C-alpha positions, 0 to 999 in steps of 0.5 A: 179121116180116121185117126190112123190116117191122120196120125200116119199124115202126120207122121208124113209131114213130120217126117218130110219136114225132118228130111228137109232139115237134114238136108238144109244141114248139110248144104253149105250156107254159103258157096264154099267158092268164097272160102278161096282167099287172097294172101291179103284178104286170109291175113285179114280174116285170120287177124279177125278171128284171133280178136275174136279170141279164135285160135286159128291153123294153119296147114297145107300141102299140095293136094293133087288127088283128095284122098281119106288122108286129106280129110283125116288130117284136115280134120286133124288140124281144125281140131287143133283150133277154132279155125282152119286155113289151108295153103295149096301150092300153086302148079309150079311148085308142085310141078318143082316138088313132085316132077312132071306130069304132076299137078295132075288137077289145076291148083285152082281146082284143087282149092275148090275141093278142099274149100269144099270140106265142112273143117276148111274155113279159108284156103290160100294158094301160094307160089313159093316151095316153102309156106314160110311167107304165108306163115309170115303173112298170116301168122297162126297159132298153130302150123300143122304139117303131115307126120312125114315131116320132122319138127326139126325140118319144120322149124329149119324150112317152113317156119319163118324167124320169129314165129311165135305159133306152135309147130305141130305134126298130124298123124300120118295115115299109112299106105294112103299117098297121092303118089302111091294112087297115081301109080296105081292108076299108071299101072291099072293103065298099063294093064288094060288091053288097049292102053296104051 
């Protein structure tokens, strides 16, 4: 084998090794479904993280059609601490908040999609109309919510009495809303030939 052939062979081996490392880096170390926790298991995970000195952030929402606004908000919430817990509204709550035919995607699937995001550590589905009971059970260091909610409303409706954590607003991404996506899809279906 010539020097050039050896060099090319070595480069191919190195590039294969680099490609394998890159694939391993983006593959989850564990199945993302393990991030789906009951409220009690999430409370234990939060307490353990806090005992290690980690700051735990909680945020929540419907996450009916996952979009860039969700991804950015969750990433921003994660930057506020070391661990991110996401509360996902149960189907009945989404129906009550948004009206039929929402939710489009069932709660378990919405929770699994959120859990698949790298910035999310744990996901809990909660049935209450507000996250007040979830906040009380988990006692996070920070509760962060979308920028469309004023802090005064968050204090009055979401924060349980005696909540010692910080309340933070997340930046809102203009024009990116699940409701707008749903309307756009409905409009496209109505204008399509043969659509009902």
